[in-house]
C-alpha positions in Angstrom: 91.0 92.7 84.4 89.8 91.2 87.5 90.3 87.7 88.0 87.6 87.2 90.7 85.3 84.5 90.1 81.6 85.5 89.7 79.1 84.7 92.5 75.5 84.1 91.5 72.7 86.2 92.9 71.2 83.4 94.7 74.5 83.0 96.8 74.6 86.7 97.4 70.8 86.4 98.5 71.5 83.6 100.9 74.5 85.4 102.6 72.4 88.5 103.0 69.8 86.4 104.7 72.1 84.8 107.3 74.3 88.0 107.7 74.3 89.1 111.4 76.8 91.3 113.4 77.3 90.9 116.8 80.0 92.9 118.5 80.2 95.1 121.6 80.0 98.9 121.2 81.8 101.1 123.4 82.8 104.7 124.2 86.6 104.2 123.1 87.1 105.0 119.6 90.5 104.9 117.6 89.1 108.0 115.0 88.3 111.5 116.3 84.6 112.4 116.2 85.7 115.3 113.9 87.5 112.7 111.5 84.0 110.6 111.5 82.2 113.7 110.7 84.3 114.4 107.6 84.0 110.9 106.5 80.4 110.7 106.7 80.1 114.1 105.0 82.0 113.0 102.3 80.2 109.6 102.0 76.9 111.2 101.8 78.3 113.6 99.2 79.1 110.9 96.9 76.6 108.2 97.5 74.2 107.7 94.6 70.8 109.3 94.6 67.7 109.1 92.5 68.1 111.3 89.7 71.4 112.6 91.2 69.2 114.7 93.6 71.6 114.5 96.5 68.9 114.9 99.1 70.3 112.6 101.6 70.7 113.9 105.0 72.5 112.3 108.0 72.7 113.3 111.7 75.7 112.2 113.7 75.5 112.6 117.4 78.1 112.3 120.2 78.3 112.5 123.8 75.5 114.1 125.6 73.3 114.5 122.4 74.0 110.8 121.8 72.8 109.9 125.1 69.8 112.4 124.9 68.9 110.6 121.6 68.5 107.2 123.3 66.7 108.5 126.4 64.0 110.0 123.8 63.9 106.7 122.0 63.5 104.8 125.2 60.7 107.0 126.4 58.9 106.8 123.0 59.2 103.1 122.6 58.2 102.3 126.1 54.7 103.8 125.1 54.6 101.6 121.7 56.2 98.4 122.4 53.9 96.0 124.5 55.4 95.6 128.3 56.0 92.0 127.7 58.3 92.7 124.7 59.8 95.9 126.1 62.8 94.5 128.1 64.5 92.8 125.0 64.0 96.4 123.3 65.4 98.1 126.2 68.5 95.7 126.3 69.2 96.4 122.8 68.8 100.3 123.3 71.4 99.9 126.2 73.6 98.4 123.7 73.5 101.2 121.5 73.4 103.9 124.1 77.1 102.2 125.2 78.4 103.3 121.9 80.6 106.5 121.4 78.0 108.1 118.9 74.9 107.6 116.7 
């Protein structure tokens, strides 16, 4: 039996509304890319899907492929995001590009 105190749905919703994750991304990782791929494959295999269709798909990119994705993303968004709003978008993409993978 669980001895945890139940939390109300409203309390959960309030936590979701204020939840933010701020941490620097970097190229140094403590888990190998191969192990990350294994974990992602297992997670996708076991994640619930509508009518157990198991139709979920994931792409994991490291190295040059990861960088290329963010080059393409920046190029496309530069044509869609208004120029006066693009600099914050570009800064956020630089943070993502600074990670070990996507």
